[in-house]
C-alpha positions in Angstrom: -19.6 -9.6 -17.0 -17.8 -8.7 -13.2 -15.1 -6.0 -12.8 -12.0 -7.0 -12.0 -9.8 -4.7 -9.8 -6.7 -4.6 -11.4 -3.3 -4.4 -9.2 -0.2 -2.9 -9.6 2.5 -5.5 -10.6 4.8 -6.1 -7.9 3.0 -4.0 -5.4 2.0 -5.6 -1.9 -1.6 -6.5 -1.3 -3.2 -5.4 2.2 -5.0 -7.6 4.6 -6.7 -5.6 7.1 -7.0 -8.3 10.0 -7.2 -5.3 12.9 -10.9 -4.3 13.4 -9.5 -0.5 12.8 -6.8 0.2 10.2 -5.9 2.9 7.6 -6.8 2.0 4.0 -6.0 4.7 1.2 -5.9 7.7 3.8 -8.7 6.7 5.3 -9.3 5.5 9.2 -11.5 2.1 8.2 -13.2 1.2 11.5 -15.2 -2.0 11.7 -19.0 -2.3 12.4 -18.8 -4.0 16.0 -15.9 -0.9 16.8 -18.3 1.3 15.7 -21.5 0.5 17.1 -20.3 0.6 20.8 -18.9 4.1 20.2 -20.7 5.8 17.8 -23.8 4.2 17.9 -26.2 5.7 14.7 -24.7 9.3 14.6 -22.8 10.0 11.4 -20.7 13.4 12.8 -17.6 12.8 14.6 -15.2 14.6 16.7 -12.1 14.4 16.1 -8.2 15.3 17.5 -4.8 14.7 16.8 -1.8 14.5 19.5 1.7 14.5 17.4 3.4 14.2 20.6 2.5 10.7 21.1 1.1 10.0 17.3 -2.3 9.5 18.8 -5.7 10.1 16.7 -8.7 9.9 19.3 -12.2 10.6 18.0 -15.8 10.1 19.3 -19.7 11.4 18.6 -20.2 14.5 17.8 -22.8 15.0 20.5 -20.0 14.2 23.1 -19.8 18.2 23.9 -17.4 17.3 26.9 -14.6 15.6 24.3 -14.9 19.0 21.9 -14.2 21.6 25.3 -11.3 18.9 26.5 -10.1 18.5 23.3 -10.5 21.6 21.3 -11.8 19.2 18.5 -12.5 19.3 15.0 -15.5 17.7 13.3 -15.8 15.2 10.4 -18.3 12.9 8.7 -18.6 9.4 9.7 -19.0 7.6 6.2 -20.1 4.3 4.9 -17.5 2.2 3.7 -19.4 -1.2 2.5 -22.5 -2.7 3.0 -21.1 -4.9 6.1 -22.1 -1.4 8.1 -17.9 -0.4 8.5 -17.2 3.5 8.5 -14.6 5.4 7.5 -13.2 8.8 8.7 -11.0 10.8 5.8 -7.3 11.5 7.1 -5.5 12.9 4.0 -5.0 16.3 5.0 -3.8 15.4 8.7 -1.1 12.3 7.0 0.1 15.6 4.6 0.6 18.0 7.8 2.3 15.6 10.0 4.5 13.8 7.8 2.7 10.3 8.7 2.9 6.8 6.9 0.7 7.1 4.4 0.8 3.2 3.8 -2.3 1.3 4.2 -1.7 -1.1 7.7 -3.6 -2.3 10.7 -4.0 0.1 13.7 -3.3 -0.2 17.2 -6.4 1.1 19.3 -8.1 1.5 22.6 -11.8 1.9 23.3 -13.1 4.0 26.3 -16.8 2.2 25.7 -17.9 4.7 29.1 -16.8 8.0 27.3 -17.0 7.1 23.8 -13.8 7.4 22.8 -11.7 5.3 20.4 -8.2 6.1 20.5 -5.4 4.8 17.7 -2.4 5.0 17.4 -0.8 6.5 13.9 
């Protein structure tokens, strides 16, 4: 018997059309982006700059990123079988009064430096 996911009556369903989006207080990143930036790494470095509302993330092996940005270490979690990954930002959202709604996000990739910059 298949499991049917219930929805809240009147609630809007979210459709991710971006390769980077917020869902359930997690930044979700599609496989094509995670492969370019993180490779096979499962630990990342992250930093949030409230001034311009940007979240930057890089592989944990990028020591220069850690030094320059005073970054925190986080787990890059498996989101689904398609190879997408996610990073929990629940605490970040609470501490910085960031919109908790599921939504698509603007982002830029600095592939040579292995950095993903996300506008929250």
